[in-house]
C-alpha positions as a printed Julia matrix, in Angstrom:
259×3 Matrix{Float64}:
  16.56   50.73   40.06
  19.75   50.39   38.46
  20.58   47.38   40.84
  17.79   45.69   39.35
  18.62   46.7    36.35
  22.27   45.76   36.71
  20.91   41.91   37.64
  18.66   41.75   34.87
  21.74   42.33   32.77
  23.89   39.8    34.08
  20.78   37.39   34.21
  20.68   38.07   30.47
  24.44   37.68   29.79
  24.44   34.08   31.47
  21.15   32.97   29.47
  23.17   34.19   26.14
  26.43   32.34   27.49
  24.7    29.16   28.49
  22.34   29.36   24.82
  25.67   30.23   22.91
  27.49   27.16   24.2
  24.7    24.84   23.58
  24.47   26.04   19.91
  27.81   26.1    19.51
  27.63   22.46   20.29
  24.5    21.65   18.08
  26.84   23.73   15.03
  29.97   21.15   15.47
  27.21   18.47   15.36
  25.43   19.72   12.48
  28.79   20.02   10.7
  29.61   16.41   11.45
  26.71   15.2    10.34
  26.91   16.93    6.65
  30.36   15.99    6.28
  29.05   12.07    6.9
  26.5    13.21    4.53
  28.66   13.74    1.92
  30.89   10.84    2.64
  27.9     8.33    2.1
  27.08   10.06   -1.05
  30.47    9.03   -2.64
  30.5     5.56   -0.84
  27.07    5.13   -2.26
  28.45    6.45   -6.07
  31.62    4.16   -5.25
  28.91    0.84   -4.79
  27.34    2.03   -8.27
  30.26    1.34  -10.0
  31.3    -1.79   -8.6
  27.55   -2.6    -8.9
  28.2    -2.41  -12.62
  31.63   -3.91  -12.5
  31.1    -7.96  -13.01
  35.11   -8.47  -11.2
  33.49   -6.9    -8.37
  32.44  -10.04   -5.43
  28.9    -9.76   -3.98
  30.78   -9.92   -0.28
  32.4    -6.67   -1.3
  29.46   -4.98   -1.88
  27.26   -6.54    1.07
  29.87   -4.93    3.09
  29.62   -1.82    1.77
  26.04   -1.57    2.47
  26.26   -2.43    5.88
  28.82   -0.15    6.5
  26.69    2.35    5.13
  23.62    1.37    7.12
  25.77    1.97   10.12
  26.84    5.16    9.4
  23.46    6.27    8.96
  22.31    5.19   11.96
  25.17    7.05   13.77
  23.94   10.06   11.83
  20.48    9.69   12.77
  21.45    9.57   16.47
  23.82   12.62   16.21
  20.6    14.56   14.12
  18.56   13.58   17.23
  20.77   15.14   19.83
  20.82   17.88   17.94
  17.59   18.65   17.62
  16.89   18.23   20.78
  19.87   20.55   21.93
  18.16   23.29   19.68
  14.94   22.71   21.11
  16.18   22.86   24.92
  17.95   26.07   24.07
  14.6    27.43   22.49
  13.05   26.35   25.66
  15.35   27.8    28.14
  15.33   31.37   26.17
  11.81   31.83   25.97
  11.58   31.4    29.82
  14.69   33.4    30.15
  12.65   36.03   28.52
   9.19   35.98   29.68
   8.78   38.85   32.24
   7.62   37.98   36.03
   3.93   39.09   36.68
   4.07   42.37   38.38
   1.4    43.68   40.69
  -1.28   45.94   39.48
  -0.13   49.16   38.46
  -1.53   52.53   39.82
  -1.13   56.33   39.17
  -1.3    58.55   42.39
  -4.55   59.73   43.73
  -4.14   63.53   42.91
  -1.38   66.01   41.51
   1.05   66.02   44.06
   0.85   62.85   46.04
   3.62   60.12   45.68
   3.4    56.34   45.66
   4.69   53.15   45.7
   3.93   49.51   45.15
   4.19   46.88   48.53
   4.12   43.48   48.15
   3.36   41.47   50.98
   3.85   37.56   50.7
   3.18   34.21   52.1
  -0.35   35.68   53.15
  -2.02   31.81   53.02
   0.52   30.45   55.58
   0.07   33.54   57.9
  -3.68   33.1    57.58
  -3.43   29.7    58.03
  -1.46   30.09   61.12
  -4.39   31.23   63.18
  -5.48   28.84   65.63
  -8.18   28.44   68.12
  -4.86   29.21   70.76
  -3.03   31.69   68.14
  -5.28   34.31   67.68
  -3.13   37.13   66.25
  -0.05   36.49   63.78
   2.01   39.61   62.59
   4.46   38.77   59.71
   7.49   42.0    58.93
   7.58   43.21   55.61
  10.44   44.96   53.29
  11.54   48.15   53.77
  10.63   51.47   51.19
  11.43   54.94   50.64
   8.9    57.52   49.42
   9.06   60.87   49.13
  12.41   60.83   51.12
  11.18   58.96   54.0
  12.28   55.42   54.74
   9.76   52.71   56.33
   8.86   49.22   56.85
   5.51   47.59   56.1
   4.23   45.45   58.16
   0.95   43.17   58.05
  -1.28   41.33   60.43
  -3.76   38.25   60.69
  -6.23   38.02   63.76
  -9.03   35.85   64.63
 -12.01   37.92   65.9
 -15.69   37.0    66.69
 -18.91   38.25   64.81
 -22.03   37.2    65.97
 -20.86   34.27   67.64
 -18.82   33.07   64.59
 -14.95   33.53   64.66
 -13.77   35.09   61.03
 -10.15   35.96   59.89
  -8.91   40.07   59.75
  -5.76   41.11   58.03
  -4.74   45.06   58.94
  -1.63   47.07   57.63
   0.97   48.4    59.5
   3.92   51.69   58.6
   7.06   51.79   60.76
   8.8    55.0    60.57
  12.88   54.36   60.33
  16.15   56.01   59.92
  17.31   56.87   55.92
  19.08   58.51   53.73
  17.48   61.44   53.56
  16.28   62.08   56.92
  18.12   65.56   56.95
  16.62   66.7    54.12
  12.84   66.27   54.91
   9.99   67.71   57.58
   9.93   65.75   60.96
   7.88   65.34   62.48
   6.41   63.4    59.85
   3.24   64.98   58.54
   1.84   63.86   55.69
  -1.46   62.23   54.51
  -0.73   58.07   54.3
  -3.14   56.09   52.53
  -2.78   52.29   51.85
  -4.06   50.82   48.82
  -5.04   47.31   48.48
  -4.93   47.0    44.55
  -7.26   44.3    42.9
  -5.33   42.85   39.71
  -7.89   43.54   37.27
 -10.53   45.74   38.06
  -9.43   49.52   39.77
 -12.97   49.8    40.92
 -12.66   47.35   43.57
  -9.13   48.81   45.35
  -9.47   49.13   48.71
  -8.48   52.49   50.66
  -7.28   52.36   54.04
  -6.59   55.7    55.76
  -3.76   55.57   58.28
  -2.16   58.51   60.77
   1.36   58.61   61.65
   1.13   60.93   64.59
   2.39   61.01   68.16
   5.59   61.3    69.32
   6.72   57.42   69.32
   5.68   57.1    65.43
   5.92   60.91   63.94
   9.11   61.7    65.78
  12.55   61.78   63.21
  13.56   58.17   64.08
  17.09   57.56   65.56
  20.14   56.07   63.69
  19.39   52.57   63.22
  16.28   52.35   64.93
  12.74   52.15   63.95
   9.5    54.22   65.52
   6.5    52.95   66.39
   4.13   51.5    63.56
   0.73   52.76   62.41
  -1.71   50.36   62.01
  -4.97   50.91   59.32
  -8.5    49.55   59.79
  -9.16   45.63   59.82
 -10.67   44.21   56.92
 -12.16   40.66   56.06
 -10.15   38.11   54.65
 -12.6    36.03   53.48
 -13.85   39.38   51.11
  -9.97   39.58   49.96
  -9.5    35.78   49.19
 -12.98   35.88   47.8
 -12.68   38.76   45.34
  -9.68   37.94   43.87
  -7.06   40.11   45.11
  -4.34   37.62   45.6
  -1.8    37.58   43.07
   0.56   33.99   43.94
   0.54   34.45   47.56
   0.7    37.83   47.62
  -1.03   41.08   48.32
  -0.57   44.28   46.37
  -0.74   47.67   48.47
   0.2    51.3    47.52
   1.27   53.37   50.2
   0.63   56.77   49.17
   1.7    60.02   50.69
   0.04   63.81   49.98
């Protein structure tokens, strides 16, 4: 998306400016260190000549050597700071260039189908919010546009009993809402919808969840600034999701497919 590209370009520019500033300071320190080395070399040559000249006093030689030692100590500190500055600039550049881990990428299941990837964040906290007194917890998701239709994706955790044992389940919803392309798409909404819980490593483990958007309150053309009723998928067991490794950095990636 253009906005994402502009944000990435701005981030890169700032990182480059920061690194350029660090490297400019480092270059100045290195130039100063080189000048110090040349000066020390000249002083050593001068002391060498004085040592060969018996007329020069021993005190003068000692003072000259002490001065050189002090300058070498200052030079060592300056070069150490320069080295650390360069190393820090490289570390920051490497961090800024490291791309964020994307969600699993999938193609549409068949020709003519359209697909978009949705991210459901904070799933651990949502699951842990269920208690004996709180059996249901719903989370409002993000807004997406696919095939000209604008919609919001939500998810809901529930605590259900199975053979006397309580287990957590999760399901997903799509709510159509008003968007920029409403005048150019067909109403009522009649596309076949499938949500696909994607596995980060193995596409054969993806979970396909058909969803029907039908009825007046769900499939009609949304009023401006309004949200239609949501339609839900069937529930799936949370333990299976967590056990089989579908969660990526506290998020589930779910593809929405229209055909």
